[in-house]
PATI-23538 format. One record per residue (C-alpha): residue in three letters; x, y, z. Coordinates in steps of 0.1 Angstrom, whole numbers, padded with zeros to 4 digits, always signed. Layout:
// residues N
alaXYZ/...
***
This chain:
// residues 811
met+0712+0790+1393/lys+0685+0817+1394/ser+0653+0815+1374/pro+0656+0831+1340/his+0646+0867+1333/pro+0608+0870+1327/val+0615+0879+1291/his+0628+0844+1285/arg+0595+0828+1296/lys+0574+0851+1275/lys+0590+0837+1244/trp+0560+0814+1237/pro+0560+0793+1216/thr+0598+0789+1213/arg+0614+0785+1179/ser+0625+0749+1186/ala+0590+0740+1198/leu+0574+0757+1168/ser+0597+0737+1145/leu+0588+0704+1160/ala+0551+0711+1164/leu+0547+0726+1130/ala+0565+0697+1114/thr+0541+0673+1132/ala+0508+0691+1133/phe+0508+0709+1100/thr+0523+0681+1079/leu+0500+0654+1093/ser+0468+0674+1092/ala+0474+0697+1063/ser+0450+0677+1041/ala+0422+0680+1066/ala+0428+0717+1074/ala+0401+0743+1067/asp+0399+0755+1030/glu+0404+0791+1039/val+0418+0813+1067/gln+0393+0835+1084/asn+0402+0871+1074/ser+0389+0886+1105/ser+0410+0867+1130/asp+0436+0848+1110/asp+0425+0816+1128/ile+0432+0782+1112/glu+0408+0753+1118/phe+0423+0718+1123/asp+0407+0684+1118/ile+0407+0672+1154/gln+0398+0636+1144/ala+0427+0634+1120/met+0451+0647+1147/gln+0438+0621+1172/ala+0442+0593+1147/arg+0479+0602+1142/gly+0487+0605+1180/ile+0487+0643+1181/asp+0473+0660+1212/pro+0442+0680+1200/lys+0451+0707+1225/leu+0478+0718+1201/ala+0451+0730+1177/gln+0443+0758+1202/ala+0480+0767+1205/phe+0486+0769+1167/lys+0452+0781+1154/gln+0466+0816+1146/ala+0487+0823+1114/pro+0524+0831+1120/arg+0528+0866+1134/phe+0555+0887+1152/met+0555+0884+1190/thr+0544+0914+1210/gly+0573+0937+1218/thr+0606+0947+1202/thr+0623+0924+1177/gln+0654+0928+1156/val+0643+0925+1119/thr+0659+0927+1085/leu+0644+0958+1069/thr+0642+0969+1033/val+0628+1002+1021/asn+0618+1005+0985/gly+0640+0975+0977/ser+0671+0990+0995/gly+0685+0970+1024/lys+0687+0989+1057/gly+0703+0961+1077/arg+0691+0948+1110/val+0669+0973+1130/ala+0648+0972+1161/ala+0610+0972+1154/arg+0580+0972+1178/phe+0549+0951+1173/asn+0515+0953+1190/glu+0494+0924+1204/gln+0481+0916+1169/gly+0516+0913+1155/gln+0513+0946+1135/leu+0542+0970+1131/cys+0543+1000+1154/val+0563+1029+1138/asp+0581+1051+1162/ala+0608+1078+1159/pro+0638+1054+1161/phe+0623+1032+1134/ile+0617+1062+1111/lys+0654+1072+1116/ala+0667+1036+1110/ala+0645+1033+1078/gly+0658+1066+1064/leu+0623+1082+1061/val+0611+1118+1065/lys+0588+1123+1095/pro+0552+1123+1084/ala+0531+1154+1088/gly+0514+1153+1122/phe+0536+1125+1134/asp+0533+1121+1172/ala+0565+1107+1187/lys+0546+1100+1220/ala+0519+1079+1202/pro+0522+1042+1213/cys+0517+1029+1178/tyr+0517+1049+1145/asp+0504+1036+1112/leu+0522+1049+1082/lys+0492+1042+1059/ser+0473+1069+1078/ala+0499+1095+1065/trp+0509+1078+1032/pro+0480+1057+1019/gln+0502+1042+0991/thr+0524+1026+1017/glu+0529+0988+1013/leu+0540+0967+1042/asn+0550+0930+1041/leu+0557+0913+1074/asp+0575+0879+1073/pro+0578+0865+1108/gly+0594+0833+1096/glu+0623+0851+1080/val+0622+0879+1107/arg+0619+0904+1078/val+0600+0936+1071/asp+0597+0949+1035/leu+0584+0985+1033/val+0575+1004+1002/val+0567+1042+1004/pro+0564+1070+0979/pro+0599+1080+0969/gln+0595+1116+0980/tyr+0592+1104+1016/val+0626+1087+1016/ala+0651+1110+1034/asp+0683+1122+1017/thr+0710+1097+1027/ser+0739+1120+1017/ala+0763+1134+1042/ser+0744+1167+1043/ser+0713+1150+1058/gly+0730+1151+1092/asn+0717+1117+1103/trp+0748+1110+1125/ile+0753+1099+1161/his+0770+1126+1181/gly+0785+1128+1216/gly+0801+1103+1240/ala+0833+1106+1260/ala+0864+1084+1265/ala+0901+1087+1270/met+0927+1068+1249/leu+0964+1060+1246/asn+0980+1045+1215/tyr+1015+1030+1217/asp+1040+1015+1193/ala+1072+1003+1208/gln+1102+0989+1188/tyr+1135+0975+1199/met+1165+0963+1179/asp+1198+0952+1192/ser+1228+0935+1175/ala+1261+0925+1191/gly+1291+0903+1182/ser+1326+0904+1169/ser+1319+0933+1145/ser+1302+0966+1154/gly+1265+0965+1161/thr+1234+0987+1163/asn+1212+0994+1193/phe+1179+1011+1185/met+1147+1016+1204/gln+1117+1038+1197/leu+1084+1045+1214/asn+1056+1064+1195/ser+1027+1074+1217/glu+0995+1093+1212/gly+0973+1102+1241/gly+0941+1122+1245/phe+0903+1120+1248/asn+0871+1126+1230/val+0842+1145+1245/his+0811+1159+1228/asp+0827+1154+1194/trp+0858+1173+1204/ile+0891+1154+1197/val+0921+1162+1219/arg+0954+1145+1210/ser+0991+1147+1218/arg+1016+1128+1197/gln+1052+1123+1208/asn+1082+1102+1199/phe+1112+1089+1219/ser+1140+1071+1202/arg+1175+1060+1210/leu+1201+1051+1183/asn+1234+1038+1195/gly+1231+1057+1228/lys+1219+1090+1214/asp+1184+1100+1227/thr+1159+1120+1208/phe+1126+1132+1220/gln+1101+1149+1198/tyr+1067+1165+1204/gln+1050+1160+1170/ser+1017+1177+1177/ala+0992+1186+1204/tyr+0958+1199+1193/ala+0921+1200+1198/gln+0897+1197+1169/arg+0860+1194+1161/ser+0840+1188+1129/phe+0809+1209+1123/asp+0788+1189+1098/gly+0764+1218+1092/ile+0792+1238+1075/lys+0814+1208+1066/lys+0844+1223+1083/val+0869+1212+1109/leu+0882+1236+1135/gln+0917+1227+1149/ala+0938+1245+1174/gly+0971+1238+1191/gln+1005+1225+1178/ile+0994+1217+1143/asn+1004+1215+1106/leu+0984+1239+1085/ala+0963+1219+1061/asn+0951+1227+1025/ser+0973+1258+1024/met+0992+1248+0992/phe+1024+1257+1010/gly+1048+1237+1032/thr+1046+1256+1065/gly+1057+1229+1089/gln+1044+1230+1124/val+1028+1261+1140/leu+1012+1270+1172/gly+0979+1284+1161/ala+0944+1275+1147/gln+0928+1267+1114/leu+0895+1260+1098/phe+0895+1236+1068/pro+0870+1214+1049/glu+0859+1181+1065/thr+0871+1156+1039/ala+0846+1129+1047/leu+0818+1153+1038/thr+0834+1167+1007/asn+0845+1134+0992/thr+0881+1144+0986/arg+0915+1129+0994/lys+0948+1141+1008/gly+0981+1129+0995/ala+1011+1115+1014/gly+1048+1111+1010/leu+1062+1081+0992/val+1096+1064+0996/asp+1107+1032+0978/gly+1140+1015+0984/ile+1159+0983+0991/ala+1175+0974+1024/asp+1204+0950+1025/thr+1196+0939+1061/gln+1170+0947+1087/ser+1175+0984+1090/val+1163+1016+1106/val+1150+1041+1080/glu+1149+1078+1087/val+1133+1102+1062/arg+1142+1139+1064/gln+1132+1170+1044/ser+1152+1202+1047/gly+1169+1186+1077/val+1136+1179+1096/leu+1129+1143+1105/leu+1095+1134+1090/tyr+1094+1096+1096/ser+1114+1068+1111/thr+1108+1030+1113/thr+1124+0996+1110/val+1122+0976+1078/pro+1132+0940+1069/ala+1158+0931+1043/gly+1146+0936+1008/pro+1123+0962+0990/phe+1103+0986+1012/his+1076+1011+1005/leu+1068+1039+1029/gln+1036+1059+1027/gly+1014+1079+1050/phe+1037+1106+1065/ser+1033+1143+1061/leu+1056+1165+1039/leu+1068+1200+1046/asn+1062+1207+1009/ser+1060+1189+0976/arg+1091+1206+0960/thr+1120+1197+0983/asp+1139+1164+0980/leu+1138+1138+1007/ala+1170+1126+1023/val+1167+1089+1034/thr+1192+1072+1057/leu+1193+1034+1063/thr+1212+1021+1093/gly+1217+0983+1091/asn+1217+0959+1120/asn+1255+0955+1114/gly+1261+0992+1118/asp+1264+1000+1080/ile+1249+1034+1070/arg+1236+1041+1035/gln+1220+1073+1023/phe+1201+1082+0992/thr+1179+1111+0980/val+1144+1109+0967/pro+1138+1138+0943/ala+1106+1158+0946/ala+1098+1149+0910/ser+1096+1112+0918/phe+1069+1113+0944/ala+1036+1127+0934/leu+1008+1134+0958/asn+0977+1113+0956/gly+0949+1136+0945/pro+0948+1174+0945/ala+0971+1194+0969/thr+0941+1211+0985/val+0904+1204+0991/pro+0880+1226+0972/gly+0864+1250+0996/leu+0876+1278+1019/ser+0902+1271+1045/phe+0924+1294+1065/gly+0948+1293+1094/val+0971+1314+1115/gly+0999+1306+1139/lys+1035+1310+1151/leu+1061+1288+1134/asp+1072+1261+1158/gln+1097+1239+1139/asp+1130+1223+1150/gly+1160+1237+1132/ser+1144+1271+1125/asp+1162+1303+1136/glu+1130+1324+1133/ser+1095+1319+1146/pro+1074+1344+1127/leu+1036+1347+1129/leu+1021+1336+1096/gly+0987+1331+1081/thr+0973+1311+1051/val+0941+1311+1032/ala+0930+1289+1003/thr+0899+1281+0984/gly+0889+1261+0953/trp+0863+1262+0925/leu+0849+1236+0903/leu+0851+1252+0868/thr+0837+1222+0849/pro+0828+1187+0860/thr+0864+1177+0852/thr+0883+1209+0860/ser+0891+1225+0893/leu+0910+1256+0903/asn+0926+1261+0937/ala+0943+1293+0949/gly+0961+1302+0981/leu+0981+1329+0999/leu+1007+1328+1027/gly+1018+1359+1046/ser+1043+1366+1073/ser+1069+1392+1083/leu+1097+1371+1066/tyr+1081+1353+1038/asn+1051+1359+1014/ala+1038+1336+0987/gly+1008+1330+0964/ala+0999+1299+0945/ala+0974+1287+0919/asn+0967+1250+0910/leu+0947+1237+0880/asn+0935+1201+0879/ala+0919+1190+0847/gln+0909+1159+0828/pro+0909+1171+0791/phe+0902+1136+0779/asn+0887+1105+0796/ser+0921+1089+0798/thr+0942+1120+0805/ser+0948+1139+0838/leu+0967+1172+0840/ser+0979+1192+0870/ile+0997+1226+0869/gln+1007+1246+0899/thr+1025+1280+0899/thr+1039+1295+0931/val+1053+1330+0934/ala+1074+1337+0966/gln+1092+1366+0982/asp+1119+1360+1009/ser+1120+1394+1027/lys+1148+1383+1051/his+1173+1374+1023/asn+1158+1399+0997/asp+1150+1371+0972/ser+1120+1364+0951/gly+1111+1339+0924/val+1087+1315+0908/ser+1082+1278+0908/val+1062+1258+0883/asp+1052+1222+0888/thr+1034+1201+0861/ser+1023+1165+0860/leu+1005+1146+0832/ser+0992+1110+0831/his+0976+1093+0801/asn+0963+1058+0794/leu+0975+1051+0759/ile+0956+1019+0757/glu+0938+0997+0782/arg+0969+0982+0797/leu+0995+1009+0788/ser+0999+1041+0807/leu+1023+1070+0806/ser+1031+1097+0832/leu+1053+1129+0830/asn+1062+1155+0856/met+1083+1186+0856/ser+1094+1212+0882/gln+1112+1245+0873/asn+1125+1271+0898/thr+1140+1305+0892/ser+1172+1313+0910/gly+1155+1335+0936/tyr+1128+1311+0945/arg+1127+1301+0982/glu+1106+1279+1004/leu+1094+1290+1039/asn+1119+1267+1055/asp+1147+1284+1036/ala+1136+1319+1047/val+1137+1311+1084/gln+1174+1299+1083/asp+1202+1323+1092/asp+1220+1345+1066/asn+1250+1322+1063/gln+1230+1292+1049/asp+1246+1273+1021/thr+1225+1278+0989/ser+1249+1260+0964/gly+1227+1229+0962/arg+1194+1246+0955/thr+1173+1228+0929/his+1170+1244+0895/asn+1148+1219+0877/gln+1135+1183+0879/tyr+1120+1161+0852/gly+1104+1127+0855/ala+1087+1101+0833/gly+1071+1067+0839/ile+1055+1040+0818/ser+1037+1008+0828/trp+1024+0980+0806/ser+1007+0947+0815/his+1002+0917+0792/glu+0982+0886+0799/trp+1011+0863+0791/leu+1042+0884+0794/gly+1033+0900+0828/asn+1036+0935+0842/phe+1063+0960+0832/ser+1071+0994+0847/val+1099+1019+0841/ser+1104+1053+0857/trp+1131+1080+0852/ala+1138+1112+0871/arg+1166+1138+0868/ser+1173+1167+0892/ser+1197+1196+0885/thr+1210+1223+0908/phe+1220+1259+0901/asp+1257+1250+0904/asn+1253+1225+0875/glu+1253+1193+0895/ser+1228+1167+0884/thr+1214+1134+0896/thr+1197+1107+0876/tyr+1174+1080+0889/leu+1161+1050+0869/arg+1139+1023+0882/gly+1124+0993+0863/gly+1103+0964+0873/trp+1087+0932+0859/ser+1065+0907+0875/arg+1044+0877+0864/gln+1021+0852+0880/phe+1028+0815+0871/gly+0998+0796+0884/ser+1000+0804+0921/ala+1037+0813+0921/tyr+1050+0849+0917/leu+1082+0860+0900/gly+1094+0896+0902/leu+1125+0916+0890/ser+1134+0952+0901/val+1163+0973+0888/asp+1174+1006+0905/his+1200+1031+0892/asp+1211+1062+0912/ser+1239+1083+0896/gly+1247+1098+0930/thr+1258+1133+0940/ala+1290+1149+0953/asp+1281+1139+0988/asn+1265+1105+0981/lys+1279+1078+0959/gly+1258+1063+0932/asp+1245+1028+0932/asp+1230+1002+0909/arg+1208+0974+0923/ile+1191+0943+0909/tyr+1165+0925+0930/leu+1150+0892+0919/ser+1123+0874+0940/leu+1103+0842+0937/ser+1073+0833+0959/ile+1055+0799+0959/pro+1024+0793+0982/leu+1024+0760+1002/gly+0990+0755+1018/asn+0988+0779+1047/gly+1024+0787+1042/asn+1047+0803+1016/ile+1083+0798+1005/ser+1101+0827+0989/ser+1136+0833+0976/tyr+1155+0865+0966/met+1188+0877+0952/asn+1200+0913+0957/asn+1230+0926+0937/ala+1246+0960+0943/his+1280+0977+0942/asn+1288+0964+0977/gly+1281+0928+0968/thr+1255+0902+0963/arg+1231+0887+0988/ala+1206+0859+0984/gly+1182+0840+1007/thr+1152+0818+1012/arg+1123+0823+1036/phe+1095+0800+1047/ser+1065+0815+1064/gln+1035+0798+1079/arg+1002+0811+1093/ser+0991+0788+1120/ser+0959+0808+1123/gln+0945+0841+1111/asp+0960+0858+1141/arg+0994+0840+1144/gly+1023+0833+1121/tyr+1060+0825+1120/ser+1089+0824+1095/leu+1124+0809+1091/ser+1149+0823+1067/ala+1185+0818+1056/asp+1207+0844+1038/arg+1241+0845+1023/asp+1264+0875+1016/tyr+1286+0864+0987/arg+1310+0892+0990/ser+1320+0883+1026/asn+1310+0846+1023/lys+1289+0850+1054/asn+1256+0832+1062/ser+1228+0844+1085/tyr+1198+0827+1099/thr+1166+0843+1112/gly+1135+0832+1129/ser+1105+0855+1135/met+1070+0854+1148/asp+1039+0876+1150/met+1006+0874+1167/val+0975+0895+1174/thr+0964+0889+1210/pro+0932+0903+1226/val+0952+0932+1241/ser+0983+0938+1219/gln+1000+0931+1186/leu+1034+0914+1192/ser+1062+0905+1169/gly+1098+0895+1173/ser+1128+0880+1155/val+1163+0866+1162/ser+1191+0862+1137/gln+1227+0852+1138/asp+1255+0852+1111/ser+1288+0834+1105/asp+1307+0860+1127/asn+1284+0853+1156/leu+1268+0887+1152/thr+1234+0882+1169/asn+1205+0905+1161/trp+1172+0905+1178/ser+1142+0927+1176/ala+1108+0930+1192/arg+1077+0952+1186/ala+1045+0957+1205/ser+1016+0980+1195/gly+0980+0986+1206/ser+0959+1010+1227/leu+0939+1013+1258/val+0906+1032+1263/ala+0892+1045+1295/his+0854+1048+1293/ala+0824+1051+1316/his+0825+1014+1324/gly+0863+1010+1330/val+0895+1005+1310/thr+0896+0982+1280/leu+0927+0972+1259/ser+0929+0968+1222/pro+0955+0953+1199/tyr+0949+0981+1173/gln+0955+1018+1173/val+0925+1039+1182/ser+0916+1066+1157/asp+0897+1099+1161/thr+0863+1081+1160/phe+0858+1048+1179/ala+0833+1029+1200/val+0830+1004+1228/ala+0811+0972+1223/lys+0793+0951+1249/val+0785+0914+1244/gly+0767+0904+1277/asp+0793+0895+1303/asp+0811+0870+1281/ala+0849+0872+1277/gly+0868+0862+1246/val+0841+0869+1221/arg+0856+0880+1188/ile+0841+0910+1170/asp+0851+0918+1134/thr+0855+0955+1128/pro+0867+0976+1098/ser+0902+0979+1114/gly+0906+0943+1124/pro+0893+0919+1151/ala+0885+0928+1187/trp+0879+0906+1217/thr+0858+0912+1247/asp+0875+0914+1281/phe+0864+0896+1313/arg+0835+0920+1317/gly+0822+0916+1281/tyr+0836+0949+1268/ala+0857+0954+1236/val+0871+0985+1218/leu+0861+0991+1182/pro+0892+1011+1175/ser+0886+1028+1142/leu+0852+1036+1128/arg+0846+1059+1098/gly+0834+1094+1106/tyr+0803+1104+1086/gln+0801+1070+1070/lys+0785+1037+1079/ser+0807+1011+1096/ser+0797+0975+1101/val+0807+0955+1131/gln+0798+0918+1135/val+0802+0892+1163/asp+0819+0860+1152/thr+0793+0836+1164/arg+0819+0808+1164/ser+0835+0825+1194/leu+0802+0824+1215/gly+0796+0797+1240/lys+0773+0769+1228/asn+0748+0779+1254/val+0745+0815+1240/asp+0720+0828+1215/ile+0724+0862+1199/ser+0695+0881+1184/asn+0716+0903+1160/ala+0752+0895+1153/leu+0756+0924+1128/gln+0752+0961+1136/glu+0760+0993+1117/thr+0772+1026+1132/glu+0768+1061+1117/leu+0791+1083+1138/ala+0800+1119+1134/arg+0838+1124+1135/gly+0850+1125+1171/ala+0819+1107+1185/val+0822+1078+1209/ser+0795+1052+1207/tyr+0784+1022+1227/val+0773+0992+1207/asn+0753+0966+1226/phe+0749+0931+1213/asp+0720+0914+1232/ile+0727+0878+1240/ile+0706+0852+1259/his+0721+0823+1278/thr+0700+0793+1273/arg+0702+0758+1289/arg+0691+0732+1265/val+0682+0697+1279/leu+0674+0665+1262/ala+0654+0646+1288/thr+0643+0610+1288/val+0610+0609+1307/leu+0597+0577+1321/asp+0565+0572+1341/ala+0563+0557+1376/thr+0563+0521+1362/gly+0595+0528+1342/lys+0578+0531+1308/pro+0583+0560+1284/val+0556+0587+1285/pro+0533+0585+1254/his+0547+0596+1220/gly+0531+0628+1208/ala+0519+0640+1243/ser+0522+0677+1250/val+0546+0693+1275/phe+0535+0725+1293/asp+0553+0746+1320/asp+0538+0756+1353/lys+0522+0787+1337/asp+0504+0764+1312/asn+0526+0776+1283/phe+0532+0750+1256/val+0569+0740+1255/thr+0572+0710+1232/val+0559+0674+1224/val+0572+0640+1234/gly+0593+0622+1209/asp+0603+0586+1205/lys+0611+0565+1236/gly+0600+0593+1259/gln+0626+0618+1247/val+0618+0655+1253/phe+0640+0683+1240/leu+0637+0714+1262/pro+0653+0745+1246/asp+0654+0768+1276/thr+0655+0754+1312/trp+0667+0761+1347/pro+0672+0741+1379/gly+0638+0733+1396/met+0618+0739+1364/lys+0584+0721+1367/leu+0567+0705+1337/asp+0534+0687+1330/val+0528+0660+1304/gln+0493+0662+1290/ala+0472+0643+1265/ser+0437+0653+1252/gly+0436+0681+1277/gln+0443+0658+1307/thr+0474+0659+1328/leu+0491+0625+1328/cys+0520+0633+1352/ala+0545+0659+1362/phe+0582+0661+1367/thr+0608+0685+1379/leu+0643+0692+1364/lys+0668+0688+1393/leu+0697+0701+1373/pro+0732+0709+1387/glu+0738+0746+1393/thr+0769+0745+1371/gln+0762+0743+1334/glu+0785+0726+1308/val+0789+0753+1282/gln+0810+0733+1258/glu+0781+0710+1249/leu+0751+0720+1228/tyr+0727+0704+1253/glu+0727+0684+1285/thr+0711+0650+1290/tyr+0688+0642+1319/asp+0667+0613+1331/ala+0634+0623+1347/val+0606+0603+1364/cys+0571+0617+1357/arg+0547+0611+1386/
***
């Protein structure tokens, strides 16, 4: 084993030695210490005779005569500025243990640069610029408290531009699913691979998303998007070009080949909405969501209620068609009216956005060049107005949206859209209104309405051929919902929606729910009514569920009643660890009197997320499924795998050369590979993100100076986060002299550089906090060397133990 790095040996005195020496020297001689500390040198005088009487080597007085101070060099400290915590930062200290302020420290502390600040100066004193500055250094707690005049604290808002930029790396996200069923009855075979590839360089984000699926032998391949984008924090805008969806345009344009400029949401504190679909699956099923015939989203869901969110919509006024394909081959369809899914937050972000491109959408007969522009204004603190225009050779439209909060408990949104379909010589108006109101603290009401004139068309209608069927065009939609919670009675919710077409066909939806917590148990009831249409039959469903926790596990039961029969089942799930779990379930179909049994498992490994299930029913229909997801990142130091999807802003961490170290990140845990690297897959752009090493995963011979770090990345940046660790070799040595007697209790132990290491304990025991093979040590008393010994340690260290034991002879 090689000798340690010089920095290890300059750590004098060590923390372990300080603890033992202070506990001995200060406690025993405190009553005889000098009455005051010399202000000029911070030296402490000890009573030498008292130390000798208690068996303490007087030479220790020289070693500990100075008051506690920071060691010379750079140290990770906990910093507060004007009472506000800044986390752990790197701070430099001079030979007197005083703080040296440099440019990195000023940035970490969030201060403005003082007038006349010289970044090249070896040590800058803030008091020279700001005499009111107060500085408290606490070496024992490794803490620095700084108080400066408030006007010198930099603006910490997003507009301050205090972000880390740059970096480069390539990435590939994957999500693979497979489901297969076979037996005496018909089965279903489904596989799907979603992938996203690209790279980040100098804050540019380049991505390509594609999807391949196979359902019962039919293959489908879809390019979802391919684009490059960059955020410019100076103007708070995002530039995006390629195969994109136009954002913040107030219109459903679908996919275009073009470019756009729109507000950076992280810098304007706004939110975008997403599509919502709620339903109940009889069995494990494939769910496909379409709007105007375009596939928006597909996935697999387990039996029971499901909630889908996070996919983009073509527009907010066209119904969604949902298809469920069960593992037994059954196909069920239902429609989600536009009135029943509201977008979270405003449709557009206040601020100017515009885009231009050529329509590139599957199922469209035309590909016109189109452009959009939108902007917003804050009329009052609670009222905003947004307006937008869309123009093309086939279709033109204008829209205005008003969002207001007339009362503290009331929110109102009204959008009016005027459209002209030049291809079919149609024009019309659409009005959408939504209202929500909290009647009392636990009672809320929501209403929404959509009204279209007969000539109103969406862009996706205008690009279809002249023979399109317009009989089912929506005339109006109405919706209402109410929710109430009571401390004893539980939570209640009811929602209603009705949709009518211009050929006088109407559909009604009614959903109700109740749930209550009984101690640690949960009981819930859902009711779903769909009156159906001419193409789809109506359905009435009742779903009852009960969940009871059992230690680290959970047992749950359900009953699902619909027009096609009743199903019921019980499920037991267990988490063997925070990263692994399994479940066993049994279900019965009372209509066919068939039973089915399922076993499933899931785990998060250092390189991928894995899950799978196997089930079989009374007809020997066997169904099994598997899923794997994760990512890989190619960076300057190699390729590193991650069990989580990489977002547009990410980082690579380094924890020495240690493998298997767990790091907790905002998107889940990460583990270092055999070279010590780990991917931090998703960090917040233009916001602080905290990452922390789980010290329980470190070897017992490893010390870490700072297990928690914060990143402040611009969107698209790639950062390297380094956690400094020190491998130490702790030894508890029993030291005997040449006659076989223990060396004297209280004697001092020094290394070959005459640096104090520790003191001798009972029966000649000496605890050495940092050693290496061949280390030479002297045992001294009253300034005289009694004997010396050498640690003849094995080259291989036992890392599973906190310290090694060793017997030494001092000669």
